[in-house]
N, C-alpha and C positions, 0 to 999 in steps of 0.2 A: 500503240502499247506493245504489240507483238514484235514490231521492228526494234523498239527500244530494248526489249528483253533479249532479243537476239544479238543486238549490238553490244549490250552490257549484261552478260549472263550472270555476273556476280552482284549486280545492283540490287536485285530483289532481296538476296540474302543479307547484304550489307545493311539495307534499310531495316530489315526484320530484326537483325541483331541490335541495331541502334535503338529501335523501339523497345525491344526486350530489356536492354540494359537500363533504359530510362524508366521503364515500369518497375524493374527490380529496385532501382534507386529510390523511386517514389514510395514503394511499399516499405523499404527499409526506414525511410524518414518517418512515415506514418507510424510504424512500429515503435520508433524511438520516442515519438510524441506520446504514444499510448502507454508506454512502460509496461511491457507484457509480464515481466517478472513480478512486479508489484501487483499487477492485475491477477496473476495466478494465486498469490497469497490471499487476495481479496475474495476470489472465487472459493478457495478452500474454507476460509472462515465463514463465508456466507452459507456454504454447505453445512458446516457444523451447526450454525444457527438454525437452518432449515430442519435439520435432523432432530434437534432438540425441540423445536416447535411442533414437530409432527408426532412426538412421543405420545402414545395413548390415542392417537388418531390415525393409526396405520391404515384403517379402512378408507381414509380420504387421500391416500397417497396417489400421486399422479406424476409419471415421468415427465409429461409435458410441462406441468406447473413447476416442477423442480428445475428443468432446463431453462424455462423462461425466467425463473427467479435468479439463477446463476448468471444467465446472459444479461438480464437487465441490470443487475448489480455490477457486473464486469464492465459493461458499456458505460455506465454512469461514472465508474472509477476512471476509465480511460479518457472520458470527456473532461473530468476534473483535472487529470494530469496534464492534458493538453492546454487547458485554460491557465493552469499554473505556469506552464512554460511560456505562454503568451505574455503573462503579466511580468515574468522575470527575464524576458529575453535580453534586456540591456545588462542586467547583472550577470546572466549566463555568459555573455560575450567577454566579461572581465575575468572569468574563472577558468582555470586550465582544464578542469575535468568536464566542463559543460560548454566550452566555446565551440565545439564541433557539432553541437545539436543543430537540427535543421533551421531554426529561426536565427540564432546568432551567426551561423555560418552562411546565411543568405540563400540556402537551397530551397526555402519555402517562404512565402510572404505571410504577414500577419493575417491578412484576409483569408487566405487558403486554410491556415491553421484554425482560424475562428470558425469557418464553415465546417471543418472536420469535427471540432470540439462540440459545436452546437448540435450537429447531426448525431453524434454519439450520445450526448446527454438526453436529447429528445427521444431517441430510440430506446435508451435504457429505461428512463422514467416511464415512457409510453408502454413498454412491454410489461413492466411491473404493475402498472395501473390496469392494463387490459386483461392480462392473464393471471394475475395474482390478486392484489387488492390495493385500494387507494392508500392505506396506511403504509405499506411497504414503499409505494411511490413517493409519499410525502417525506419519509425518512431519507430516501435517496436524494430528494431535492434539498433537504436540510444539509445533508452530507456535502453535496456539491457547493452550496452557497457558503457554508461555514469554512470550507477548505479554501475556496477561491477568494472570497470577499473579506474574510476575517483573518484566517491564519496567514495567507500569503502576504498581504501588506504588513502584517504585524511583525514578520520576520526581520524587517528593517528597523523596527522601533524598540523591541524588547526581547530579552531572552525568554520571557514567559510565553512567547509564541509557541514554544515546544509543547507546553501544557495545553494550550488552545488547539494546536494541530493534532494532539493525541485524541481529541474527541471525534472528529470525522474519521480519523484513522481506525478507531475502534468500533465504528457503527456497522460495517458490513455484516457481522453475525446477527445484529439486531434487525437489519433489513431481511436477512434470510429467515429469522424467526417469525417476523411479522408476515412475510410472504406465505409461510406455512399455516399460521394460526390466526391471522388477522387480529393480532393483539401482541402485546409485549409483556412477558412475564419475568420473574426473578431469574429464571434460567438464562435468558438473553442478557440481562444486566450483569450476571456473573461472568460471562464470557467477555462482555464489554469491559468490565473492570480488569480482567486479566490482560486483555490486549492494551488497554489504556496504560497500565503500569509498565508492561513490558516495553512499550515504545520509548520510554524515557531513557533507560540505559542503552537501548539499541541506538537511538539517534545521538545521544551524547558521545558514544564511541565514534560514530561517523563524524560528528562535528569536530571532535578533537583531531582526528586523522587529517581532516581537510580544513583545519582552522585558518590556515593562511589563504586558502581559496575563498572561504567565507568572508574573510576580512576584505579581500579584493572586491568581492561582490557587494559589500556594504551591509552584510547580515549581522545582526547583533546577537549571535549565539553566545551561550555561556562560555564556550571554548575560546571565542574571540575576546571576550571581556576578561577572561581569566588566563593570562599568559603562562602562569606556572602549571596550570592544570589541576591544582590542589582542590579547588572548589568543584570542578567538573568531576573529578574522581570520587570525591565525597558524595556527591549527588548520585553517582552511579551505584555506590555501595548502599546508600539509603534506600534507593528505589528497588534494588535487588532484595534488600531485607523486606520491604513492603510486599514484594512479589510472593514471599513465602505464605503469609496468611491469605492473600488474595487468591493465590493458586489453590488454596484449600477450600475455597467457598463451595465448589461443586459437591464436595462430600457433605458439608453441613446443610446444603439445600436438597440433599437426597438425589443429586444428579449422578452420583458415582459411588463407588465403594472403595475399599482399602487398596485395591490394585492401582487405581488412578491416584489416590492420595499419596501412597508411598512412592510411586513413580514421579509425580510432580514435586514431591519433597526432595527426592534425590537430585533431580535435575535443577531445582531451585538452589539447593546448597552448592552444587557444582558451579552454577552461574555466579552465585555470591562469592565463591572462592576465587574465581577469575577476577571479579571486581575488586576484592581485597588485595589480590596480588598486584593489580594495576595501580591501586591507590598507594601501596607501600613501595612498589618498584616501578614507577612510571616509565613507559617506553612505547614507541609506535608499534612494535611487534606485539606487545601485550594488549594494546588498544585494538589492534586488528584481530587478535585472537578473541577478544571480548565481542567484537562485532560479529564474527563468524559464529561464535557460540550462541549469540542471540538468534541467528538465523536457524540454528538447529533446535534451540529450546522450544520455540513456539509451536512448530509443526509436530514435534514429538509429544508435547503436553496435550495438544488438541487430539492427536491420534489416540493417545492413551485414554482420553476422556470418552471418545467414541467407542473404543474397544470395551471399556468397562461399562458403558451405558447399554451396549447392545450385545 
């Protein structure tokens, strides 16, 4: 070994760099499977739910339980995202924006991805059950199952899959609430309703922007079935309108005061205005603006709720 090192002084560093590059590539692929940006939003909404669940029980606050609740919820989300990509790997290979993902690109096998997904799901549910409570763990299990086994296959069958998929998408704050209180109250369902309604205009804007890609993948989104976009844009406006009373629920449930109500109302009206503009003057630029506005709307509304609550 000493002689080889002396004869080839750069061999050790070359091998080390190769290993480092391979490890970095693997971590990048695992990150792509886990969808960290979506997971971050899941963690934020789970924190909102946990905070609401802990209201009036401040004496029971534990940093450890909070961290395990957020970690368990996030791991469950990452596992579900990976299982979704396993199920849709063939469709992803046909779509321009997804064909470079680890599975359709062939950088990872289905077996490797499945091992990663099951490990994440098991750890996530296990942490919730061990350090929080069984109710939070059961809701996490339902979230994973409904997302992977109901929503994912339904995307190829009906445009109503969006409504079905909005259910697991809105459950993270309910998991957080249950983790804090070992129960589910109206507060949790108010945030669930807000997230449920918000997802529809959010995903309809995405679907219209990538309608050709979704058609290639065989997904029956409303944007694919509606070439003119008229029905899609009407639905965006209708769900933005529905977001106004739903966004007001925290006030009527005594979860917030006028600061949150006025802030949510202004944001909701601005969101609706963008939807109306898109419906009246359709363009990809306005659809993209609608999508980015949805990414701003939800975090701001939830932040104002927490500020007003505490």
